[in-house]
N, C-alpha and C positions, 0 to 999 in steps of 0.2 A: 741975215742969221746962219751962223756956220754950225757946221755939226763936230764933235769931238769924235774921233776913230778912236776904239779901246784895243791893246796890246794883245796881240794872240799870246796861248798857252803855251809853253814850253815842252815839247816832247817829254824833255826829262822828267817833268813834275806829272806827266800823266801816268808815265810809267811806276813813281812813286806811289800814287795814289792808288793805280791798280794794285799795284803789289800790297799795298795795307788793305786795300778790300779784300783781296784772296784770303790774307792772313788772318783776317777778322774771322769771316766765312769757315775758315779752316777751325779755328778756334772753338767757335760757335757749335761746330758739327760734333768736336772731340770732347766738348763740354757735356753736351746733349746725349753722346755715347756712353760718357763713362758715368754720367749721372742714371742713366737706363740702367746699364752693368749694375753700379751700386743698388738700386733700388732693386733688381732681381735677386743681387746676393742677398740680401736682405729680406726679399719675401720668400728665397729658398730656406734661410737659415730660420724664420718664424716658422715655417711650414714643417720643418723638420724637427725643431724645437715641440711645434704641437703635436707632433707624430707621437712623440715618448710619452706615456700614459704617467699622469702624477697619483700617486699610492700615498697613505698614509700608512705609516707603520707605529709598532710598540714593542715594548721589550717582554718577553714574558715576565708573569709575576708570579715571583717565590712565594709568596706571603701562603699560610695555610688560612684559607679561606673557612675552610669546616672539618673540623677534626671528628666528626660523630658523621655516622651512617644510619640514617633513617629508614625503616623496613618494616613488613606486614610481618606479623605474626602471628600464633594461633596458641591459643592457652589450655592444654588439657592435664586433667588429673595427675597428679604423681603416682595413683597404684589406680587398677581399674578392671572390673570384674564382672563379667558378663556371666550370670547366671543360669545353666541350662540343667534342665532334669535328668538325674540318673535313671530313674525308673518311671514306666509308663502307666497312665490311669488318667484320673480326673482331680483337677483342683477342689480339695474339701476346702481351706481356706488361706487367707493371707492377712498379715497384721501390720503391714509396712507399706505405706504408699511413697509416691516421690515426694522428695524433701523430708522425708522421715530421715533422724540420727539412726543410726544401728551402730550395737556393738559386737566384736568378733564373738560368733557363736549362738548370737541369736537367731530364734526361730522365727523367721520372715513368712512363711509358707509351709503347708502341709498339702501332700498329693495321696488319694485315697485311691489304693491299685490291689482290690481285688484279687486279682489272677496272681500277682506277689505271694499275695496272703495263701492262698492255696499250696500254689510250689512250695512254700514254705511248710505246710504244715505235710504233705505230699513226701517233704526230705525228713523230715521230725521221723516219722511213721517207716520208712526205708530204714533210718537209722537205728531207730529201735528193733524192726526185725533183722539188722543183721548182728545187732548187738545180743540179740537171742540166740542168734545162730551161732556165733560165736561162743557165746558161754556153754550151750550144749557140747560144742565140740571139745572144748577144753575138760569138761565134767567127763564126757567119753573117753577120752585121751587118758587121763589120771584113773580112769577103772581098768582100762586094758593095761596100762602099766603094773598095776597090783597081781594081775595075772600072771605076768610073765616068768615067776619064778617055778608054779606047776604046769609050764609050756602048754597053757590054755591057748593062747595067743603068740604069733609068729610075728619077729622082727620087721619081717614086711607089713604086716598090720598096722604094728606101732609106726612105722616110718611114714605110713600112708595116712593115718589119724593124723600125726604131726604137721602134714604137707595142708592137710583139709583145714587145722585151726590157724597155719599161715595166710590161707587164701581166707577164712573168713574174719580174721583181724584186719587183712588190708580192705576188704569191703566195708569194713566199720569204719576205717581211717577215711575212704574214700564218701563215704555217706556224711559223715562228720565233716570232711570239707565242702560239701554241697551246702550242708545246711549251714554253717559258718558263712559261704558266700551269700547265700538268700539273706540271712539274715543282715550280711553287712548291706546288700541292697535296702533291705527293708528299711535301715536305717535313712538312707535317702529319702523316705517318704517326707520328712524333715527337710526344708530349705532352709539352711542357718547362714548369715553373714560369714565372707572368710575374714574381715578383719572391720576396725572402725571407721567409719563412713557414713556415706549419707546416699540415701537411695536417688537415684538419678532417670531412671525408668522403672515404670514397672507395665508388661505387655501380656498380662495373662489377668483373667479373673475367674470368681467361683463356677464350677462346672465346666470350665476348658479341658479340652483334649489335651493329655499331657503326653508327648512322645521321646521315647528314652535317648537323649544324645540329640535330639533336635538342631546341629550348629546350621542347617538349612536356614531355620525360620529366624526371627528375632530371639534375643534371650527374655527368658520368663522376669528378669530384673538386671540392672546395673546397679553396681556399688561401687560408689568411688571417693577415693579420700581427698580429701580438697584441702587438707592443713596445707598443703606445700602443692605448688603446678608445677608443670612443665612449660617451658616457654618454646614453641618449636620454630624457627622463623630459617629460610632460604637464603643463604650470603652467594653474591656474586664470587665467581672463583678467584678473579684478581684481588679481591677484599680479603680472602680467607686469612693469609698472611699474619695481615694485619691485626687479627680478631683473636689474641690470646686467650687459653684457657685460665679461667679465675679474672678473666676482664670484668667490669662492670656494666651494665646496664640500666638505661633509663625506661619504665615502661608507661604508657600514656592509654589509657581507657577512653572511650567516648563516653561511656556510663559515668564519668568522675571525670570532666573535661578540666577541671582545676588542679586536679592532684596527680603526683607521679608516685610511681613505685619503682624500687631497687629488684633489681636482679641479677644474677650471677652464672656466667658463660661456665656451664658444666661437662660438655661434652661435645664433641664432633664427629660428623659419620666417617672423616676421613675419606671421602669420595665424590665425586663430581657426578651429578644427575647428565646425562646425557640429552635431555629434552630441553631443560632449561639451563644449564650449564652453571649450577649453584652448588652449593653445598649445605646439606641441613646441621644444625647446630641447635644444640638443646641449651636451655638457661632455668635455671632454678629461681622460684620466686615463692617467697613465704606468703601462705594466704591462710597464717592462724586465727585471723579473727571473721573467715568467712565471708570476704565482702567480695570477691572475685569470683566468675563462674566459668567451671572449663566447659571450652567449644568455642569461647567469646573471642572477639577481633582484637588484638592491639598491636598498637605502634612502637615499635622496639629502636631505640637509641642506642646506637652500639659506639662505643670509644676505641677509635683506629690506633692504633701505634706503628709509626711507619718510621724507617731509619731515615729517611728523607725526605726533604719538604717537596710536595708537587709542584709543576707550574700550573699557572694558569693562562689561558688565554681567550681571547673573544669567540665566542661560537660563531660568527661572521667571517673569521680567517680559515675555518675549515672549508676543503676544498672535496669533496667525492666523486670520482669519474673512473673509467675502466684502469686507470692507474693504482684504484684505490682511496684511503684516505689521506689526505696531503696537507701541509701549509706552505705558502707561497713565503719566502724568505727574501730578503736587499742584503748581498755581500758586499763588502767594503767596497766594490768597483760599481756599486751603484745596479747591478745585475740581477736578474732574479733568479733565485735557487730554490727548487721543491725539495721538501723533505717529508718523508713518511712518519705517520705519528700513530700512536697509540691510545685510546680513550680512555681513561681512569673512571672518571666520574662525570655524568652531563648534568651541571649546576643550572641548566639555562640560559643564562646570559653570558657564562661565563664554561669553560671547559677545561675539567683539568686530567692533564696528559699524565702517563704512565712513562714515556720514554718517545724518542723523535726530538726533541729541541734541546738547546743548553741555555742556560740564562741570558748570553749576551746575542741570541740571536734576533735580528728586525724582523718582526712577523709584519704582514702585509696584512692589516686590520680588512679592508674589503679587496680583495683579489677582482681588478677587473676581469670582464668576459673576455676568450682569446687569450691571456696571458700566456706566455711558455716561456719553457726554462730557457737562461740567457737574455733575455728581453733586458734593454735598458730603459730604465725607468726613471722618474724623478721624486726623490723622497719631498715631501709637502711640511710632513710633520712628525715628531716624533716623543714619545711619551717615556718615562717610568714605568708605568701600571697600567694595564689595558683598560678601559672605557667606552668598551663597544657600545654604547647605548648614543652617546656623544658623537663617536667620530661616524656613526652610523646615519644619524641625522644630517651631519655635515655634508656626506657624502650624498644624501638623498636632496638635500638642497640645490647641490652642484647638478643634479642631475646623471 
């Protein structure tokens, strides 16, 4: 049995096979390196893209959400007179209790003043004495004048008698003035109403000691004219230019929940209270029916007259830090730009601005923490009108 001998492989083929193997190995290595580099580039791009915060933006709403301003007010009588005594004594009687309607000049109380009565009697007696002395002096002067032709009296005596008569007449005038003064005071023993109105307070009773001019204590009576009421309201300074004299207002009262009353702006204090930053305004309210009571609380709805339409943004867009009150906006290059704003009114979910933004500013609805001026952001949504409640819910879901 014979064995078949195989032919040897030539060196040239070995070199070709080796070269192919080396080329294949190089290709595998290069492909792996390129794949890793591509993966690293993609990972770097993905990481960089994830580092850019995504924000939702909205445009300021120029629609007038509310052209009215609601403020608390206080009702006061159009005329109100606290009644104090002008004479001292004891209250003898009173005839008008709280709630009573009185007429001008009506006697509502009477004071018993024995001291004043005695002073008046003494003044009248002094007046009578002075009048008698003056009458005697005048008669004596006339008698002395009849003796001048006989040279029984001198002109010096006549002059002295004339001067004495002048002094007596001056004393009479003084006593008469004192009597008139005491009689005028005696007239104040009767307390009268200064105008038609209602007795809104009575702080005295029969037998009470009355001190003249006692302005330190409570008034004996308070008379109020409630046919027309004054409504006082404190308006924030930035709204004062929008409320004109003669503007109409709607008044609501807690005791009449289903009714409204019309009032008119009559006056402004033309000054700002330093403590509250408000200006006091007065409104006139007709109360001829007598339904409303002075001193009561009222809700005042004032109509605002503005020259321009204010801008509104979501309340979540506001940023308050050491730099003040600001809003984060996004420029055309998708970079953050902070703008300082001034609040006109806080409407809850929406904020009315008086300055700081333009209608075409893209406002970040909920600025991320740590965002800075010039940061690159990615805009994920844009609406023409702010909807803070929906955007806030979306942001909360995203975490």
